[in-house]
C-alpha positions as CSV (number, residue, x, y, z in Angstrom):
1,X,0.0,0.0,-0.1
2,X,1.3,3.6,-0.9
3,X,0.4,7.2,-0.5
4,X,-1.4,8.2,-3.6
5,X,-1.8,11.9,-4.9
6,X,-3.1,14.4,-2.7
7,X,-2.2,12.4,0.4
8,X,-5.0,9.7,-0.2
9,X,-4.2,6.0,0.2
10,X,-3.8,3.9,-3.1
11,X,-2.3,0.8,-4.4
12,X,0.7,0.2,-6.6
13,X,-0.2,-1.0,-10.1
14,X,1.7,-4.3,-10.8
15,X,2.3,-5.6,-14.4
16,X,-0.3,-8.2,-15.6
17,X,0.8,-11.7,-15.5
18,X,-0.3,-12.8,-19.0
19,X,0.9,-16.4,-18.4
20,X,-1.8,-16.8,-15.7
21,X,-4.4,-15.5,-18.2
22,X,-3.3,-18.1,-20.8
23,X,-3.4,-20.7,-18.3
24,X,-7.0,-19.9,-17.2
25,X,-8.0,-19.9,-20.9
26,X,-6.6,-23.1,-21.6
27,X,-8.3,-24.7,-18.5
28,X,-11.7,-23.2,-19.5
29,X,-11.4,-24.7,-23.0
30,X,-10.3,-28.2,-21.6
31,X,-13.5,-28.2,-19.2
32,X,-15.9,-27.2,-21.7
33,X,-14.6,-29.9,-24.1
34,X,-14.7,-32.5,-21.4
35,X,-18.4,-31.5,-20.8
36,X,-19.4,-31.6,-24.3
37,X,-18.2,-35.2,-24.4
38,X,-19.6,-36.3,-21.1
39,X,-23.1,-34.4,-21.5
40,X,-24.5,-37.1,-23.7
41,X,-23.7,-39.8,-21.4
42,X,-25.1,-37.8,-18.5
43,X,-28.3,-37.1,-20.1
44,X,-29.0,-40.8,-20.9
45,X,-29.1,-41.6,-17.3
46,X,-31.6,-39.3,-16.7
47,X,-35.1,-40.5,-15.1
48,X,-37.5,-40.6,-18.1
49,X,-40.8,-38.7,-17.6
50,X,-43.4,-41.3,-18.8
51,X,-42.7,-45.1,-19.1
52,X,-45.2,-47.8,-20.2
53,X,-44.8,-51.3,-19.1
54,X,-46.7,-53.9,-21.0
55,X,-47.2,-57.4,-19.4
56,X,-48.9,-60.7,-19.9
57,X,-49.9,-62.7,-17.1
58,X,-50.9,-66.4,-18.2
59,X,-51.0,-69.4,-15.9
60,X,-50.6,-72.6,-17.8
61,X,-50.4,-75.9,-16.1
62,X,-47.8,-76.1,-13.5
63,X,-46.1,-72.9,-14.6
64,X,-46.9,-69.1,-14.9
65,X,-45.6,-67.2,-17.8
66,X,-45.0,-63.6,-17.4
67,X,-44.0,-61.5,-20.4
68,X,-42.8,-58.1,-19.8
69,X,-42.0,-55.2,-22.2
70,X,-40.2,-52.2,-21.0
71,X,-38.1,-49.3,-22.6
72,X,-34.5,-49.9,-22.2
73,X,-34.0,-46.3,-21.5
74,X,-35.8,-46.6,-18.1
75,X,-33.3,-49.2,-16.9
76,X,-30.3,-47.0,-16.1
77,X,-26.7,-47.5,-14.8
78,X,-26.2,-50.6,-17.0
79,X,-23.1,-51.0,-19.1
80,X,-24.5,-52.2,-22.3
81,X,-21.9,-53.3,-24.8
82,X,-20.8,-51.1,-27.5
83,X,-19.8,-52.2,-31.1
84,X,-16.1,-52.3,-31.4
85,X,-15.7,-50.4,-34.6
86,X,-18.6,-47.8,-33.7
87,X,-17.8,-44.0,-33.0
88,X,-21.2,-43.4,-31.3
89,X,-21.5,-44.0,-27.6
90,X,-25.4,-44.7,-27.8
91,X,-25.2,-47.7,-29.9
92,X,-25.5,-51.4,-28.2
93,X,-23.8,-54.4,-29.7
94,X,-26.6,-57.0,-30.0
95,X,-24.3,-59.8,-30.6
96,X,-22.9,-59.3,-27.1
97,X,-25.6,-57.9,-25.1
98,X,-27.6,-60.8,-24.0
99,X,-25.9,-61.4,-20.5
100,X,-26.4,-57.6,-19.7
101,X,-30.0,-57.7,-20.9
102,X,-30.5,-60.8,-18.5
103,X,-28.9,-58.8,-15.8
104,X,-31.1,-55.8,-16.5
105,X,-34.2,-57.9,-16.3
106,X,-33.4,-59.2,-13.0
107,X,-32.1,-56.0,-11.3
108,X,-34.8,-53.7,-12.7
109,X,-37.8,-56.1,-13.2
110,X,-38.1,-59.4,-11.5
111,X,-36.6,-58.3,-8.1
112,X,-39.5,-55.7,-8.0
113,X,-42.2,-58.1,-8.9
114,X,-43.9,-60.2,-6.4
115,X,-46.4,-63.0,-7.5
116,X,-48.6,-64.6,-5.3
117,X,-50.8,-68.0,-5.6
118,X,-53.4,-68.6,-2.8
119,X,-51.7,-65.9,-0.7
120,X,-48.3,-67.4,-0.8
121,X,-45.5,-65.6,-2.4
122,X,-43.7,-67.6,-5.3
123,X,-40.0,-67.8,-5.5
124,X,-38.2,-65.6,-8.1
125,X,-38.7,-66.5,-11.7
126,X,-36.6,-68.0,-14.1
127,X,-35.5,-65.7,-17.3
128,X,-36.4,-68.0,-20.1
129,X,-35.7,-65.5,-22.7
130,X,-34.6,-61.7,-23.4
131,X,-35.0,-59.9,-26.5
132,X,-33.9,-56.4,-27.5
133,X,-36.6,-54.8,-30.0
134,X,-37.1,-51.9,-32.3
135,X,-39.5,-49.1,-31.1
136,X,-41.5,-50.1,-34.3
137,X,-42.1,-53.7,-33.1
138,X,-45.8,-54.4,-32.6
139,X,-45.7,-58.1,-31.2
140,X,-47.1,-57.1,-27.8
141,X,-50.5,-56.6,-29.2
142,X,-51.6,-60.0,-28.2
143,X,-50.0,-63.0,-26.1
144,X,-49.5,-65.3,-28.9
145,X,-47.4,-62.8,-30.9
146,X,-45.4,-61.6,-28.0
147,X,-44.5,-65.0,-27.1
148,X,-43.4,-66.0,-30.6
149,X,-41.3,-62.7,-30.7
150,X,-39.6,-63.3,-27.4
151,X,-38.8,-67.0,-28.0
152,X,-38.2,-66.4,-31.8
153,X,-34.8,-65.4,-33.5
154,X,-33.3,-62.4,-32.3
155,X,-32.4,-59.2,-34.3
156,X,-29.2,-59.6,-36.6
157,X,-26.1,-58.6,-34.8
158,X,-25.1,-56.0,-37.1
159,X,-28.4,-54.0,-36.6
160,X,-27.9,-50.3,-35.7
161,X,-29.4,-50.4,-32.2
162,X,-29.8,-47.3,-30.2
163,X,-30.3,-48.7,-26.7
164,X,-31.8,-45.7,-25.3
165,X,-34.7,-45.9,-27.6
166,X,-35.1,-49.6,-27.9
167,X,-37.3,-52.3,-25.9
168,X,-36.5,-55.1,-23.8
169,X,-38.8,-58.0,-24.0
170,X,-38.4,-60.7,-21.2
171,X,-40.1,-64.0,-20.5
172,X,-40.2,-65.2,-17.0
173,X,-41.6,-68.5,-15.7
174,X,-42.8,-69.1,-12.2
175,X,-43.5,-72.8,-10.9
176,X,-47.2,-73.1,-9.6
177,X,-49.5,-75.6,-8.2
178,X,-52.4,-75.1,-10.5
179,X,-53.5,-72.6,-13.2
180,X,-57.0,-72.5,-11.5
181,X,-55.5,-71.0,-8.3
182,X,-56.1,-67.5,-7.2
183,X,-53.3,-65.3,-8.4
184,X,-52.1,-61.6,-7.1
185,X,-49.2,-59.5,-8.1
186,X,-47.5,-56.7,-6.4
187,X,-45.6,-54.6,-8.9
188,X,-43.0,-51.9,-7.8
189,X,-42.2,-50.4,-10.9
190,X,-42.6,-46.7,-10.0
191,X,-38.6,-46.2,-10.0
192,X,-38.6,-46.9,-13.9
193,X,-39.6,-43.3,-14.5
194,X,-41.3,-40.1,-13.1
195,X,-44.8,-41.5,-14.1
196,X,-45.0,-45.3,-14.7
197,X,-48.0,-46.7,-16.3
198,X,-48.2,-50.7,-16.2
199,X,-50.5,-52.3,-18.6
200,X,-51.3,-55.9,-17.4
201,X,-53.5,-58.7,-19.2
202,X,-54.5,-61.5,-17.4
203,X,-55.2,-64.8,-19.2
204,X,-57.0,-67.1,-17.0
205,X,-57.5,-70.7,-18.4
206,X,-60.6,-70.8,-20.4
207,X,-61.7,-67.4,-19.6
208,X,-61.7,-63.9,-21.2
209,X,-58.7,-61.7,-21.1
210,X,-59.0,-59.1,-18.1
211,X,-57.0,-55.9,-18.5
212,X,-55.6,-53.8,-15.9
213,X,-54.1,-50.4,-15.9
214,X,-52.2,-48.7,-12.7
215,X,-49.8,-46.0,-12.3
216,X,-47.0,-46.4,-9.8
217,X,-46.9,-48.9,-7.1
218,X,-50.4,-49.9,-6.9
219,X,-49.8,-52.4,-3.9
220,X,-51.3,-55.9,-3.9
221,X,-53.5,-56.3,-6.9
222,X,-55.8,-59.4,-6.8
223,X,-56.3,-60.7,-10.5
224,X,-59.3,-62.8,-9.9
225,X,-60.7,-61.9,-6.5
226,X,-63.4,-63.9,-4.6
227,X,-66.5,-62.1,-3.9
228,X,-65.5,-61.4,-0.2
229,X,-62.3,-59.7,-1.4
230,X,-63.9,-57.5,-3.9
231,X,-66.8,-56.6,-1.5
232,X,-64.2,-55.6,1.1
233,X,-62.2,-53.7,-1.2
234,X,-65.0,-51.7,-2.5
235,X,-66.5,-50.9,1.1
236,X,-63.2,-49.5,1.9
237,X,-62.8,-47.5,-1.3
238,X,-66.4,-46.1,-0.7
239,X,-65.7,-44.9,2.7
240,X,-62.5,-43.3,2.0
241,X,-63.8,-41.7,-1.3
242,X,-66.7,-39.9,0.7
243,X,-64.3,-38.8,3.3
244,X,-61.8,-37.4,0.5
245,X,-64.5,-35.7,-1.4
246,X,-64.7,-32.0,-0.3
247,X,-67.6,-31.3,-2.4
248,X,-69.7,-34.3,-1.1
249,X,-68.6,-33.5,2.5
250,X,-70.0,-29.8,2.0
251,X,-73.1,-31.0,0.4
252,X,-73.8,-33.4,3.7
253,X,-72.9,-30.4,5.8
254,X,-75.6,-28.3,4.2
255,X,-78.0,-31.2,5.1
256,X,-76.9,-31.2,8.7
257,X,-76.8,-27.7,9.6
258,X,-80.5,-26.9,9.7
259,X,-81.9,-30.3,11.3
260,X,-79.6,-32.1,13.3
261,X,-82.1,-35.0,14.5
262,X,-80.3,-38.2,13.8
263,X,-83.4,-40.0,12.8
264,X,-84.6,-37.5,10.1
265,X,-81.0,-37.1,8.8
266,X,-80.5,-40.9,8.1
267,X,-83.7,-40.8,6.0
268,X,-82.4,-37.9,4.1
269,X,-78.8,-39.4,3.8
270,X,-80.4,-42.9,2.8
271,X,-82.4,-40.9,-0.1
272,X,-79.1,-39.4,-1.3
273,X,-77.4,-43.1,-1.3
274,X,-80.3,-44.6,-3.2
275,X,-80.3,-41.9,-5.8
276,X,-76.5,-41.9,-6.5
277,X,-76.5,-45.8,-6.4
278,X,-78.9,-45.6,-9.5
279,X,-76.6,-43.6,-11.6
280,X,-73.6,-45.1,-10.4
281,X,-74.7,-48.5,-11.5
282,X,-76.0,-47.0,-14.8
283,X,-72.8,-45.6,-15.6
284,X,-70.8,-48.6,-14.8
285,X,-72.9,-50.5,-17.3
286,X,-72.2,-47.9,-19.9
287,X,-75.6,-46.1,-19.8
288,X,-74.3,-42.8,-19.3
289,X,-73.3,-40.4,-22.1
290,X,-69.5,-40.7,-23.2
291,X,-69.4,-37.2,-24.6
292,X,-66.5,-35.1,-23.5
293,X,-68.7,-32.4,-22.1
294,X,-70.5,-34.7,-19.8
295,X,-67.9,-34.8,-16.9
296,X,-67.4,-30.9,-16.5
297,X,-71.3,-30.6,-16.6
298,X,-71.8,-33.1,-14.0
299,X,-69.1,-31.1,-11.8
300,X,-70.8,-27.9,-12.5
301,X,-74.1,-29.4,-11.3
302,X,-72.6,-31.0,-8.2
303,X,-71.2,-27.5,-7.3
304,X,-74.8,-25.9,-8.2
305,X,-76.3,-28.5,-5.8
306,X,-74.3,-27.0,-2.7
307,X,-75.1,-23.5,-3.6
308,X,-78.7,-24.4,-3.7
309,X,-78.8,-26.2,-0.4
310,X,-76.9,-23.5,1.2
311,X,-79.4,-20.8,-0.1
312,X,-82.1,-22.8,1.1
313,X,-81.0,-23.0,4.7
314,X,-80.3,-19.5,4.6
315,X,-83.8,-18.6,3.4
316,X,-85.6,-21.1,5.5
317,X,-84.0,-20.2,8.9
318,X,-84.3,-16.4,7.9
319,X,-88.1,-16.7,7.1
320,X,-88.6,-18.8,10.4
321,X,-90.4,-16.9,13.2
322,X,-88.0,-16.5,16.2
323,X,-89.8,-17.8,19.4
324,X,-88.0,-15.4,21.9
325,X,-86.1,-12.2,21.7
326,X,-82.9,-13.9,22.7
327,X,-82.8,-16.1,19.8
328,X,-80.4,-14.5,17.9
329,X,-78.2,-13.8,20.9
330,X,-75.3,-15.9,21.9
331,X,-76.4,-18.3,24.7
332,X,-74.7,-17.8,28.0
333,X,-75.8,-20.7,30.1
334,X,-77.4,-24.3,30.1
335,X,-80.8,-22.5,31.3
336,X,-80.6,-20.1,28.5
337,X,-79.9,-23.0,25.9
338,X,-82.8,-24.8,27.6
339,X,-85.2,-22.0,26.7
340,X,-84.1,-22.0,23.1
341,X,-85.9,-24.2,20.3
342,X,-84.6,-27.7,20.0
343,X,-81.5,-28.6,17.9
344,X,-83.8,-29.7,15.0
345,X,-86.0,-26.6,15.2
346,X,-85.7,-25.7,11.6
347,X,-87.8,-28.8,10.8
348,X,-89.6,-29.6,14.1
349,X,-90.8,-26.7,15.7
350,X,-92.9,-27.2,18.9
351,X,-96.0,-25.3,18.0
352,X,-98.6,-27.4,16.6
353,X,-99.5,-24.9,13.8
354,X,-96.1,-25.5,12.4
355,X,-95.8,-29.1,12.5
356,X,-97.4,-29.5,9.1
357,X,-95.2,-27.1,7.4
358,X,-92.1,-28.8,9.1
359,X,-93.1,-32.3,7.5
360,X,-93.7,-30.4,4.3
361,X,-90.3,-28.8,4.4
362,X,-88.7,-32.2,5.6
363,X,-90.3,-33.9,2.7
364,X,-89.2,-31.4,0.2
365,X,-85.6,-31.7,1.4
366,X,-85.9,-35.4,0.9
367,X,-87.1,-34.9,-2.8
368,X,-84.3,-32.3,-3.4
369,X,-81.6,-34.6,-2.0
370,X,-82.7,-37.6,-3.9
371,X,-82.7,-35.5,-7.2
372,X,-79.2,-34.2,-6.5
373,X,-78.1,-37.7,-5.4
374,X,-78.6,-38.7,-9.2
375,X,-76.3,-36.0,-10.0
376,X,-73.5,-37.1,-7.5
377,X,-73.8,-40.7,-8.5
378,X,-72.2,-39.7,-12.0
379,X,-69.6,-37.8,-10.2
380,X,-68.9,-41.0,-8.2
381,X,-68.7,-43.0,-11.3
382,X,-65.9,-40.8,-12.7
383,X,-63.7,-41.8,-9.7
384,X,-64.5,-45.4,-10.2
385,X,-63.6,-45.6,-13.8
386,X,-60.0,-46.8,-13.2
387,X,-61.0,-49.0,-10.2
388,X,-63.7,-51.1,-11.4
389,X,-61.0,-53.2,-13.2
390,X,-60.1,-54.7,-9.8
391,X,-63.7,-55.9,-9.4
392,X,-62.9,-59.2,-11.4
393,X,-66.3,-60.8,-12.1
394,X,-68.1,-59.3,-9.3
395,X,-69.1,-56.0,-10.9
396,X,-72.6,-55.5,-9.4
397,X,-71.5,-56.7,-6.0
398,X,-68.4,-54.2,-6.0
399,X,-70.8,-51.4,-7.0
400,X,-73.2,-52.2,-4.0
401,X,-70.3,-52.6,-1.7
402,X,-69.0,-49.1,-2.9
403,X,-72.4,-47.5,-2.0
404,X,-72.4,-49.3,1.4
405,X,-68.9,-47.8,2.2
406,X,-70.2,-44.3,1.0
407,X,-73.2,-44.7,3.4
408,X,-71.0,-45.7,6.1
409,X,-68.8,-42.7,5.7
410,X,-71.9,-40.5,5.6
411,X,-73.2,-41.9,8.7
412,X,-69.6,-41.3,10.5
413,X,-70.0,-37.6,9.1
414,X,-73.3,-37.5,10.8
415,X,-72.2,-38.7,14.0
416,X,-69.3,-36.2,14.2
417,X,-71.0,-33.2,12.8
418,X,-74.1,-33.5,14.8
419,X,-72.5,-32.9,18.3
420,X,-70.0,-30.4,17.0
421,X,-72.9,-28.2,15.6
422,X,-74.8,-28.8,18.7
423,X,-71.8,-27.5,20.9
424,X,-71.2,-24.6,18.4
425,X,-74.8,-23.4,18.6
426,X,-74.7,-23.9,22.3
427,X,-71.6,-22.2,23.5
428,X,-70.5,-20.0,20.7
429,X,-73.3,-18.6,18.4
430,X,-77.1,-18.8,18.4
431,X,-78.5,-21.3,16.0
432,X,-80.3,-19.1,13.4
433,X,-77.3,-16.9,13.3
434,X,-74.8,-19.9,13.2
435,X,-77.0,-21.6,10.5
436,X,-76.7,-18.4,8.2
437,X,-73.0,-17.9,8.8
438,X,-72.0,-21.5,8.0
439,X,-74.4,-21.9,5.2
440,X,-73.1,-18.6,3.7
441,X,-69.5,-19.9,3.9
442,X,-70.2,-23.1,2.2
443,X,-72.3,-21.2,-0.5
444,X,-69.5,-18.8,-1.1
445,X,-66.9,-21.6,-1.6
446,X,-69.3,-23.7,-3.8
447,X,-70.0,-20.5,-5.9
448,X,-66.5,-20.2,-6.8
449,X,-66.4,-23.9,-7.7
450,X,-69.6,-23.4,-9.8
451,X,-68.1,-20.5,-11.7
452,X,-64.8,-22.2,-12.4
453,X,-66.3,-25.5,-13.6
454,X,-68.9,-23.7,-15.8
455,X,-65.7,-21.9,-17.5
456,X,-64.3,-25.3,-18.2
457,X,-67.8,-26.4,-19.5
458,X,-68.0,-23.6,-21.9
459,X,-64.9,-24.7,-23.7
460,X,-66.9,-27.9,-24.9
461,X,-69.0,-27.6,-27.9
462,X,-72.5,-29.6,-27.3
463,X,-74.0,-31.3,-30.3
464,X,-77.5,-32.7,-30.4
465,X,-77.4,-36.5,-30.8
466,X,-78.7,-38.0,-34.2
467,X,-81.9,-39.6,-33.8
468,X,-81.2,-43.0,-34.9
469,X,-81.7,-46.7,-33.8
470,X,-78.8,-46.4,-31.3
471,X,-80.2,-43.1,-29.7
472,X,-83.7,-44.6,-29.3
473,X,-82.2,-47.6,-27.5
474,X,-80.4,-45.5,-25.1
475,X,-83.4,-43.5,-24.6
476,X,-85.4,-46.4,-23.8
477,X,-82.9,-47.5,-21.3
478,X,-82.9,-44.2,-19.6
479,X,-86.6,-44.2,-19.6
480,X,-86.6,-47.6,-17.8
481,X,-84.0,-46.1,-15.1
482,X,-86.5,-43.2,-14.7
483,X,-89.3,-45.5,-14.0
484,X,-86.9,-47.6,-11.4
485,X,-85.9,-44.2,-9.8
486,X,-89.6,-43.2,-9.4
487,X,-90.5,-46.8,-8.1
488,X,-87.7,-46.4,-5.5
489,X,-88.8,-43.0,-4.5
490,X,-92.5,-44.0,-4.1
491,X,-91.2,-47.0,-2.0
492,X,-89.0,-45.1,0.4
493,X,-91.1,-42.0,0.7
494,X,-94.7,-43.4,0.3
495,X,-94.7,-47.0,1.6
496,X,-91.7,-47.0,4.1
497,X,-91.7,-43.4,5.0
498,X,-90.5,-43.0,8.6
499,X,-92.1,-39.6,9.1
500,X,-95.7,-40.4,9.3
501,X,-97.8,-38.0,11.2
502,X,-98.8,-40.4,13.9
503,X,-95.2,-41.8,14.3
504,X,-93.8,-38.2,14.3
505,X,-96.0,-36.8,16.8
506,X,-95.4,-39.7,19.1
507,X,-91.6,-39.3,18.7
508,X,-91.9,-35.7,19.4
509,X,-94.0,-36.2,22.4
510,X,-91.4,-38.8,23.5
């Protein structure tokens, strides 16, 4: 450091070391050249985005054949042999590749596929044959073609084969006791790609081919489930689906808020279950429209049903005559709560002159719930499209089991919501004011859903169907469903109605 001009501190200037600059430039050039050479190899080991695995599962006598086709690019970190005279690093020598392909089929496939017979896991399979195939090969369209291709002659050794674009076909064999046993498979192939789709075709002896599609690791998949397995699986699915569906939960909340008498709510929720069972079963048997605009229409109508129920709660409670001046005030004590109308006062007021109107309002709520249940049933069918493949030969039983699971989930919601709302209206806010606030919040949320879903619906173009024989047949089926729905409504609300005047009066008196 030195004294600069005018007494300021400054630094001495030294001559620039040009040799250092030259060395830096040389090092930069060397690193850039190395990256240019290594980069293709690094990109080849990246995890692919979409991977499709095709499989055939066929028990035959005392052996089980599993044919698998998977992209070679999904099986990373394998040292595929390169042609000796080739200058490209992405080529594979087909003449020396069989041992590496066998290692890849074991490390990436058989070690991550478990097969079960009668609940017992089978030993690791034997690799019967492996083949490297071109992307244009179409032999996996059927089991016979795929088996002939894998066990047939391989590609010529001099074929220019880019391994990252090629396919690996493998034939595994498992020893089994009988081809009539119940089989299950647990594939864990999600590691092959970011989004792995497994297409499995099960060929039971003497039966029709059953197709399965699942993403990632689906867990244990019963290929030919018994009726007990199918029923239990779909009961669990229905129970979890109603608890995961926010729109269905808000719809149930709108039912619970104004009248919290469990006996009346069970009847209303059962009407909802009966209604959505009709359209769910109809959709499962391909009776629903298959147009692209139909799913967004149903989603829009579901949001509309929540908005309507929320508005009906607000209008009915706001129009009801308060029985005391403190009805809109927050209750302060148990005695204050005791002087208020009962929890289900919205539809069961004590005065005799309002009993008829209360029954009429409850009957109207049943009718509206039944109508909206038909719409929600189509929404349930959209969620079941990919799951019905696991029903096996028990389609109708699985649908009924799903509805039972939905009903159990709805009853659990009632058991939780009724005491929570009772405590809320007892200690926090008065019943009328609380009903208006909660319904307004639910309606506000559903309104946003409705506008967003309607915006999606507007993107689709509606076309009137052509009136032909197929249209008339479909119309006839829907007319039959309408008659069935009307008959169920008459049975539930006419013959078996639980809210007959005499019974209701006796219940209220009790």
